[in-house]
C-alpha positions in Angstrom: 74.0 27.3 -12.6 73.1 24.9 -9.8 71.2 27.6 -8.0 69.4 28.6 -11.1 68.4 25.0 -11.8 67.0 24.6 -8.3 65.1 27.9 -8.7 63.7 26.7 -12.0 62.6 23.4 -10.5 60.8 25.2 -7.7 58.9 27.5 -10.0 57.8 25.1 -12.7 54.2 26.0 -13.6 51.5 23.4 -13.0 49.2 24.9 -15.6 48.4 22.9 -18.7 50.6 24.3 -21.5 48.9 25.9 -24.4 51.6 25.0 -26.9 53.5 21.8 -27.6 55.0 20.2 -24.5 56.9 17.4 -26.3 60.0 17.4 -28.4 61.8 20.2 -26.7 64.7 19.3 -28.9 63.8 19.6 -32.6 67.1 18.5 -34.1 69.7 16.3 -32.3 71.9 15.4 -35.3 74.9 17.4 -33.8 75.6 19.6 -30.9 76.1 22.6 -33.2 72.8 22.1 -35.0 70.5 21.7 -31.9 67.5 24.0 -31.7 65.0 24.1 -28.9 61.4 25.0 -28.5 60.2 26.2 -25.1 56.5 26.8 -24.3 55.8 30.4 -23.9 53.7 29.9 -20.7 56.2 27.9 -18.7 57.2 31.1 -16.9 60.3 30.9 -14.8 61.3 27.4 -15.9 61.3 28.5 -19.5 63.4 31.6 -18.8 66.1 29.5 -17.0 66.1 26.9 -19.7 66.6 29.6 -22.3 69.5 31.0 -20.4 71.1 27.5 -20.2 70.6 26.9 -23.9 72.1 30.3 -24.8 75.2 29.8 -22.7 76.4 26.6 -24.3 75.2 23.8 -26.4 76.8 21.1 -24.3 75.6 17.5 -23.4 75.1 18.4 -19.8 72.8 21.2 -20.8 70.9 18.8 -23.0 70.7 16.4 -20.1 69.3 19.1 -17.9 66.7 20.0 -20.5 65.6 16.4 -20.7 65.4 16.2 -16.9 63.3 19.4 -16.9 61.0 18.0 -19.5 60.7 14.8 -17.5 60.0 16.8 -14.3 57.3 18.8 -16.0 55.7 15.7 -17.4 56.0 14.0 -13.9 54.1 16.9 -12.4 51.5 16.6 -15.1 51.1 12.9 -14.4 50.8 13.7 -10.6 48.1 16.2 -11.4 46.3 13.6 -13.5 46.6 11.1 -10.7 45.1 13.6 -8.2 42.2 14.2 -10.6 41.7 10.4 -10.9 41.7 10.1 -7.1 39.1 12.9 -6.9 37.0 11.2 -9.6 37.2 7.8 -7.8 36.2 9.5 -4.5 33.2 11.1 -6.3 32.3 7.7 -7.8 32.5 6.0 -4.4 30.2 8.8 -2.9 27.8 8.3 -5.8 27.8 4.5 -5.2 27.1 5.1 -1.5 24.2 7.5 -2.2 22.8 5.0 -4.8 23.0 2.2 -2.2 21.2 4.4 0.3 18.5 5.1 -2.2 18.1 1.5 -3.1 17.9 0.6 0.6 15.2 3.2 1.1 13.3 1.9 -1.9 13.5 -1.6 -0.6 12.2 -0.6 2.8 9.3 1.3 1.1 8.5 -1.8 -1.0 8.5 -4.0 2.1 6.2 -1.6 3.9 3.9 -1.5 1.0 3.8 -5.3 0.9 3.0 -5.4 4.6 0.2 -2.9 4.2 -1.2 -4.8 1.2 -1.0 -8.1 3.1 -2.8 -6.5 6.1 -5.5 -5.1 3.8 -6.0 -8.5 2.2 -6.3 -10.1 5.6 -9.0 -7.5 6.6 -10.9 -8.3 3.4 -10.7 -12.0 4.1 -11.9 -11.5 7.6 -14.8 -9.3 6.3 -15.8 -12.0 3.8 -15.7 -14.6 6.6 -17.8 -12.4 8.9 -20.3 -11.8 6.1 -20.6 -15.6 5.5 -21.0 -16.2 9.2 -23.7 -13.5 9.4 -25.5 -15.1 6.4 -25.4 -18.5 8.1 -26.6 -16.9 11.4 -29.5 -15.3 9.5 -30.4 -18.5 7.8 -30.3 -20.3 11.2 -32.6 -17.6 12.7 -35.0 -18.0 9.8 -35.0 -21.8 10.3 -35.8 -21.3 14.0 -38.5 -18.8 13.1 -40.0 -21.4 10.7 -39.9 -24.0 13.4 -41.5 -21.6 15.9 -44.3 -20.8 13.4 -44.9 -24.5 12.9 -45.2 -24.9 16.6 -47.6 -22.0 16.8 -49.8 -23.5 14.0 -49.8 -26.8 15.8 -50.8 -25.1 19.1 -53.6 -23.2 17.2 -54.9 -26.5 15.9 -54.8 -28.0 19.4 -56.5 -25.0 20.8 -59.2 -25.1 18.2 -59.8 -28.8 18.7 -59.8 -28.3 22.5 -62.2 -25.4 22.2 -64.4 -27.4 19.9 -64.4 -30.4 22.2 -65.1 -28.2 25.2 -67.8 -26.3 23.5 -69.5 -29.5 22.5 -69.2 -30.8 26.0 -70.6 -27.7 27.5 -73.5 -27.6 25.1 -74.3 -31.2 25.9 -73.9 -30.6 29.6 -75.9 -27.4 29.9 -78.6 -28.0 27.4 -81.1 -28.7 30.1 -79.9 -25.8 32.3 -81.3 -22.3 32.3 -80.9 -20.0 29.4 -78.7 -17.5 31.3 -75.7 -19.8 31.8 -76.0 -20.8 28.2 -75.9 -17.2 27.1 -73.0 -16.5 29.4 -71.0 -19.4 28.0 -71.8 -18.3 24.4 -70.4 -14.8 25.2 -67.2 -16.3 26.7 -66.9 -18.5 23.7 -67.3 -15.6 21.2 -64.8 -13.6 23.2 -62.3 -16.4 23.1 -62.8 -16.9 19.4 -62.3 -13.2 18.8 -59.1 -13.3 20.8 -57.9 -16.4 18.8 -58.7 -14.7 15.5 -56.9 -11.5 16.6 -53.8 -13.6 17.5 -54.0 -15.4 14.1 -54.2 -12.0 12.3 -51.3 -10.7 14.3 -49.2 -13.8 13.4 -50.1 -13.4 9.8 -49.0 -9.7 9.8 -45.8 -10.8 11.5 -45.1 -13.3 8.8 -45.7 -10.7 6.1 -43.3 -8.3 7.8 -40.7 -11.0 8.2 -41.0 -11.8 4.5 -40.5 -8.2 3.5 -37.5 -7.9 5.8 -36.1 -11.1 4.4 -36.4 -9.7 0.8 -34.7 -6.4 1.9 -31.8 -8.3 3.6 -31.3 -10.5 0.5 -31.1 -7.4 -1.7 -28.6 -5.8 0.6 -26.5 -8.9 0.8 -26.4 -9.1 -3.0 -25.3 -5.5 -3.2 -22.5 -6.2 -0.6 -21.3 -9.3 -2.5 -21.2 -7.3 -5.7 -18.8 -4.7 -4.1 -16.3 -7.4 -3.0 -14.8 -8.1 -6.5 -14.3 -4.3 -7.0 -12.4 -4.1 -3.8 -10.2 -7.0 -4.8 -9.5 -5.5 -8.2 -8.5 -2.2 -6.5 -6.1 -4.1 -4.3 -4.6 -5.9 -7.3 -4.0 -2.5 -9.0 -2.3 -1.3 -5.8 0.0 -4.3 -5.8 0.9 -3.7 -9.5 1.8 -0.1 -8.7 4.0 -1.2 -5.8 5.8 -3.7 -8.0 6.6 -0.9 -10.5 8.1 1.2 -7.6 5.6 4.0 -8.1 5.3 6.2 -5.0 2.0 5.8 -3.2 0.1 8.8 -1.6 1.5 9.8 1.8 -0.6 9.2 4.9 -0.8 12.9 5.8 -3.0 13.7 2.8 -6.7 14.2 3.2 -8.6 10.9 3.5 -11.1 10.3 0.7 -14.8 10.0 1.5 -15.5 6.7 3.1 -16.8 4.2 0.5 -19.6 1.7 1.0 -17.7 -1.5 1.9 -18.8 -4.9 3.0 -17.8 -4.0 6.6 -20.0 -1.0 6.6 -22.9 -2.8 5.0 -22.8 -5.8 7.2 -22.3 -4.0 10.5 -26.0 -3.4 10.7 -26.8 -7.1 10.3 -24.9 -8.3 13.4 -27.9 -7.5 15.7 -30.5 -9.1 13.4 -31.2 -12.2 15.6 -31.9 -10.0 18.6 -34.2 -7.7 16.5 -36.2 -10.8 15.3 -36.6 -12.0 18.9 -37.7 -8.6 20.1 -40.2 -8.4 17.3 -41.7 -11.7 18.1 -41.8 -10.9 21.8 -43.5 -7.6 21.1 -46.0 -9.3 18.9 
């Protein structure tokens, strides 16, 4: 019986029983009235237990049946503990994966914030450069106005000087021969023509400068109108980053370059030199 009990313990099935696994003893009122229910799928352990029960209905047999029942339940509990350990390991793995994903998302958000900050700094620099270009243009126009005032003053001085010299020459050479008088008249007419040509050239230059000024003003207005749109686009980008939406990757095709304040104002940086060259050529 000892050998049979050891063999029964060694071959106890670890499968979940299909029938009832509790109350192996239905009736314990007396030793003669004891009846047992053994699960049909307990294999070798059930066979040995049935053999013990059929041999005698003694207290030691009942004690062994109870121990076998406890052993079976202990094995079930051990299996449940193993399953719980496996479940806990899966939960820990899931937590580690979730932490990794959160770390990646945090890094992505920080990168988006840095790019947005850099873009805002670029826009601020563009606005400052635009303001400086406008101030430089205004300063150039002021200098041009001062130069025109000096030119007008010089023209008046030249005219007065010519008039005075002409009067002096007429008074001096009235008594002289006709030929020197005619020669002087020709020189005076030539000088007056040259002066008139210079005045006409200066007038044309003023008209051209006025047209260029109007064109530049219209372009500056168009550039200033695009700045709020760029700011609104950046605000929308910031909102998308705050809601953890994925942004387009850098390896995608770049969109067609839009007209920005940087592109518009790049042509205005050389405006002072263009004005100076224009005046020099005139």
